[in-house]
C-alpha positions, 0 to 999 in steps of 0.5 A: 576565527572559525569557519561557519559550521552551517551549510546552506539548506539543501532542498528536499528532493521530490519523491516518486509515487506509483498512482492507482485507483481503488474504489474511485479514489486516487492512492499512491505508494512510494515506488521504492517499495514496488517491485513490479506490476502484473496482470490480475491472475487466479489465486489459491485461497488459503484457509484461516487467513484474514478476509483481506487476503484474497489468496496466494499466487505463484510468482516465478516460483515464489509463493506471494500473498495477495491483499485486497486493499478495499477489504483491508480499508473496511469496504467491499471486495474489489470488482475485477476488471480488464484494468485490475492488476496486482502491484508486487511490493517488497517490505523489509521484515525481521526475517528478511524482505517479505513480498506481497501483492496488493490488488488495485483497480487500475494503475494510473502513473508514476508521479513526482511529488515535492515534500512541500506538496505533501499535507499531513494526514487528516485527523478525520474524514477519510474512508480508511484508517488515518494510520494508513496515510502518510500524507495527502499529495497535491497534484495538478489541482487534485489530491492523492492519498499517499499510503503508509505501505508499512502500516497497510501491509503490517504482517504482525497486525495481519497475524493477530487478526488471523489468530483472533478470527481462528480463535472466534471460529473455534471458540 
């Protein structure tokens, strides 16, 4: 007789997410992509960048582009308040890791969300592109939009957008 090849199913462990507010909505990013959170600071504007890129900051000698998520989501520019901050995110890229900042209205907390508490993205009814959403987390009776950081901060898409804007201005 052969021993059974099947093993007991291992339950999926909860994932940790940083929750934040943006335009009155609760959003979350997986903490594995987050390097740090910094106070909102002055940015240097860069010509011919997509409208969602507010500018660049100097982060300990490194030039880091900063995205306004509200503009990326097709809404008005984020208003800056005392609680506004920049979440520094590191993404894998074809030429090595890439660091980018995202402006958020306020950081809330780090939450653990179990896989069974995550619903698939809705097909409609959100203010942002559905491909930006990895799921909807249910936390203490409320919903949190889980963002797909790779899609939201897609550098190739931003580059294409920037080139098409430059061509439109020159053509």
